[in-house]
N, C-alpha and C positions, 0 to 999 in steps of 0.2 A: 502249282504251286511255283510260288517266286522262284527263279536261276541265279544261284549264288553268285554272289559279285564278279568271283576270281575266275570265275566259269561264265559269265556274262559277257564280261569285260577283255577276256583272252584275245592275241591280234590271232585275223583271220583272214591279214594282208601284212603283204611286207609294210604297207602308207600304213600302217597301225602300229606296227613295231614300234618299238621310244627304247631310244638311247644307244640304236645298232644303225646309224644310219652308211656307216660306210660299208657295212657287210650287205648289208639289202640293198643297196644301190649295186654290188657286185653280181648279187644272182637276180635282180630283175633286171641286167645290161645283159647279164650272158640268156638270158629266155627273150631278151627285144630282141636281142643282134644273131640269137637261134645258135649259140656256141654254145651249148649245152655239156658242162660235165657232167659225167657219169657218174662217178667217183667224187663223191664232195663229205670231209672230215671239218666236222663245228666241234672245236674247244672252249672252258671257260669256266669257271666256278661253277659253284652249284649256286640254281636261283635265279641264274642269267637267262633263260630262256629258249636252250638249245633247242629246245623235244619241243615245244612251241615252234624254232625257226623250221625244222625238220619236216615237220606236217604241214605247213606251211609250203613248204617245197617237193613233197610228197604231193600236196593238193594240184600246185603249178606242173606238174611234169607231166601225170596223166590230162590237164585241161585238154580238151581240144580246142575248147575257145579262148584263148590267153591274148591280153590287152594288148597293144601296143605300146606297154611299159614295161612288159614282162611279168602279168599280175593275173593269177587264175580271174576265169571270171564270176566263179562262186555262187552262177545259176543254174550249171550244166549240172546233168544226173552224176555226170561223176565228182562233181564237186561236192555238190551232197554229199553223195555215198561215203564218203570219204568225213567230210563235216558229222555225221553220223554215225563215222568206225562200223558201216556194212560193205567197204569197200573188198572185192578180194584182189587187186590191182596194187594197198599197199599191205606190206607185213610189220610189225612193228615187233623187235624181236628185244627182250630189255637183259642185255650180258649180265649180267648181275646173279637172273637163274637158270637159263640158258649158257651153261659154259662146254658142256662134251662135247667130244665130236661129233660121237651119232649126230649130237640133234643139226651139223653146221652139213653133215652130211645126206640129211632128209633133206636138209635144205637146199641143197646142192639140185637133189632129184627136183624139187618142186618149178624150178630154173626152166626146167625143159619144157613145159608149160604154159601155154598160154593164159593167161586169168580169163573166163568167161564175159568180165563188164569192159575190158580196156586193152588196145594193143599194149601198154607196158603196165611196165610190173616197179615198185620202186619196193624198198626192203631198210627199213628204220632200225639201227641196231647201239640200241642206249647204253650208257656205261658199257661200254665197249674191252675198255682198258683191262673187265672182269675176265674176257674171255680165256684163256687157256690159251699158252703158245702151240698144243698142238692144233687148236682149232683153229686159230689165224693162220696156222701155215696153212690148212686144209680150204680157206679163204683164199691163198693170193690164187686161183689157177685161177674162177672167175674171173679173179679182177686183172688176171694179167692177158686173158685171152679177148675180154672183154663179152658177153653175151648182150644183143642187141636187143633194144629195148629193155635192159631191166638197169634199174637204175640205184646207187647205192649210197645211202648216209647213215654216216660212225658218227657217235657226240657222245664226249667224254670232256671228265676232269684232267684228265690225266693223259692228255696225249702220248709222254715217252714212255711208257707201257704199254706202246702196240710197233709192230715188229717195224723196222725202219721200212722194209719193201710195201707194208704197207701204204704208212702213212709219205712215201713217197709217189705213190699210185695216184692220193687224191688232189681236190681241190681243197687245199687248210688255209678255214679261217676262225677267228678269236672272237668271243664275243663278251661285253665286259658288263660290268654292271650301270644303270641307266643315273645319271646325272640328278642330285636332288632337285635340281630345277624342273629338269624333266617329269619326275614322280611326284612333286607340290601338281604341276600345272595337269596331267593326265588323273590326280588325288580331285583336284576344283571342275575338272568335267565331268569325273564320273558323280560327283555332288550334287549339280547341275539339273542332270538326265534325270537321277532319283532322286531328288527333291528332299536331298539331305541337310539337316542347318549344317552348317559348319562356319567356324573363324578360324579365317586364313591364315594367320600367325600361329594356330597350332598345327598345322599341317604337316611342314618338316619333323616336329617331334611322333610324330605317327609315324613317317616314312624314318622318319632314324629309327622308332620301335620293332619295324619288321625290318632293319640290316639290310635298305635296299633294294629287299626281295618283291620286288612287284606282288605275286602271286600271296606274298604273309600280309602286305600293307593291305589289300586288299579284304582278308579275310579283318583283318582288324577295323576296317571302315567300317564293315559288315555288324561283326561286334557293336559296334558306338549307333549302329543306327537302332539297334533295338530298345537302347537306353535312351532315344532322343538326340543324337550327334554326334557332333565331334567340338564339345564343352572340354573347359580346365577340368571340372569336375572328373567328368565321364574317364578324362586324359589320366589322371590322380589315380582313381580306384581302379583302370582295367592295366594300368602302366607303370604304374610306380613310382611318379617322373619324381614325386620324393629323392626314392635310391640313387640317384643320379650324385645328389650331392653330396650322401655317404660319404664316401673314399674322398672327397677334397675334404670334406672337415676329420674326419681323423687323419689327412695327411699332416694336417695344419694342427693339431693337438700334437702327434709325437716327434713333432720339433719344440714342443713346451712341453708339457708334464703328460708322464710315461701314466699315472695311474686317470688320470682325469681322460686318457685316451681308452686302454682300458675297458675303464664304465663304461665309457661312450659305445664300444666297439661289442659288449654282453648286453649292451640297451639295443639294439640293430639286428642281435641273430637269431629276432623270430621274423624278420622280415626278410630276410639275407642269408647263404646258405652260407659256412667257409671258403669255400672253393668259389663262389662267388664274386667274398666280397675281397678275398686276397687277390682275383683278375682285376676287378674294377679298381682296385688302388693304384694296380700296373697301368691301366688304361689315364687314368687321372692322371698320372707321370709324365705320359705321353701326351696328353693333351696339356699340360702346363707346358713342357716344352714350346708344341704346334702354337701356343697363344703370344710365346713369348718371340718367335720367327712371324708372326702379324697371321698367320694361319688364322681357320674358327676352328672351336673343338670341335673332337669328334661326338661327345658326350653333351645330352640334352641340357645343358647347366647355361646360366649367365656369364661372359667373360669377365666380370667384378670377380668372383668366386674366385671363376680358376687361375686370374694375373695374382688374388690375395694369398694364395696357397704358392704359386712360384717364387713373391719374396720370401715364407715362413724358409722354404726349402730352398733359394739361393741357389748356388751352382753346384746341390747334390742330386738335381733329378735325374740325370744318365743316370747314378749309380743305382738312383731308388730303383728304376725302372728295369735296371740290370739284374737287382738283389732280390727281384720279387718275381721275374719272370727264371731263373734259377730254381727257384723253389714252389711254383704255382704249382705243380702238379702232385705235390706232396703232401696237399694243406689237410686237415680235416681241423675239429674245436681246439685238440690239445694244441695241435701245433702253430694253431692260428696264435694263439697266444705267445706263444713261444718266439715266433718268429718276428713277431709284435715291438717286444719286447729288443730282440737283437734289433732291428731294425732300426727300434732308438734312441738305443748304444752305439749304433758306425756315424746318426744324423747328430747327435752330441759331442763326438770326437770326430767328427768329420770325415769322417771312412776313412781312419788312419790306422784303426785300432780295429783289428777282425774279432769281430764277437763271432764263435762258434754255435747251432742252432743243429739238436738230431735231429735233421728229416727224416719221415715217413718211410724211405728207403731202408734205412739201418734199420729200425723196431724191425721192423718185415727181416729184416736178416741176420736179429742178435741167435737164435738158436745157431743157424749152420757158420757161424764165427768161431775159430780153435784157440784155445789157449798154447801158445808156442812165443812166452815173454823171449828168448834167447837164442834159440836155432833163425835162424834165415831162413828166407821162401827159396822158393825155386828158383835159378837164372838167374841168381842177386847179388851182388857181391861187396855192397855197400854196409861200414858198421851200421848197425842196427839200436836204437836208445833202448832203454831196460823199460817195463815199466813204468818205472820212478822215476823217469826223466820225461816219460808222457805225460805222467803226474802235473810234474813241476810247473811243465807247458801249457798242461791245462789251466792250472790257479789263474792265467794271464787272462783267462775271461771271465765273464760274468754270468753265464749261466751255463756252461760244461760240464763241471766238476760232478754235481750233482746223477745230471743227465746220463754220463758215463758211464755211472756205477748203477743205475738201472737196467742198461741199454746193455752194456757188456758182462755178463758172468764169468769176466777173467780176464786174459789178453789178449793179445791176438798176430798175425803175421804183420811186419813191418818190412817192405822192401823200398824204401825212400834213405836220401841223406838226411841225418838230422836238423844238417843247418836250413834246410827248407822250412823246416818244423818252426820256422819265426817271424814273423808272426802268425800264430796255425789260423787261418785259414778255412771256411767249408770245404774249401772243394779238395788241397791237402788233406783234411779228416778225411773227408770219404774215400779216398785213396788208401788210406791206411788199414782199411776195413774189407778182407782179400774174400772172396767167396768161392775158391778151390776148392 
């Protein structure tokens, strides 16, 4: 059976790792000069190859025949045993699952015994920021004293959750996503070796669809091999490249005709969820700004479409991105249309008048709101507006009147000066609803 591409082309040497030249140089020089650190902390975002680097390090630590360049030989029994996952000298722990103090107390006891197949022992603790504080404190003793021929490799996406006393004892390195150029070159190399038909111009789209995670990109490439290679039709079918143009078209319509914008939104919701559509609007606004200052767009669309959208948005790009970012987590199908109407209204008025739209968090709390129109809230001395005053302010907006009466069965505690309610902004409106 053919091996999966992401496993077959997983790096086994430092020289095979792409996009981490500085980090790999540190490790290779460390072994080449025989100045090895026994505690190493590798940090970086998800999908940047932390665990892969840790396994290469582990194999190099226990290899008795390291090369002059600081690489494991890859041919001795120790290297082969680690590659096959059969080495007693390498212990890999998932910190997200193994968190209890008892687990790490047992680990300390294991350190007293020498492995049967090597003179050294390597401990890889992945997702180490998930370990409990008590367990981290328990690890301090062997880290401080230093157990001969025992090497620790910590991998984490959030190093600041580790105890400072642990971080200070480690050689700390960070990894990052490879560049687009490096990923495209690796894809071309894989396509040539595997005899996969490909169009070189489409490889960046494949890399972008995998969010620069090389493992995910190789899985997508393998999917392409089942349907004839990397072609435009296959990319459109499996990656929905036409979806990338949706947010730009929608932003353009929102600057012109709200009826067409809502009709277009209704027509695309069978291909993309409301949450993803709203998120893509924010990403599209950011791409418009990037193109305006000479940077390439992150989304796989033509620069001409982005520039055309930017001309329609004019100087409101930043405000659109901020508007979307503040509301993205509250979106469902019903709220999406309310927010699009609000965004249209703001674009037409140049973001001078603030139209209030009730977000999902207000719907979820309407049962908790108390009716106390005249009674001030605790620790508040400000004069409170009456419900009629709030109602009068609400009528200045285009969508708030009906929604308030649906969401709130009565009135509510208010702890804000009436002067701050004009114009009635979304942030001010949310502060009116107290859940104490």
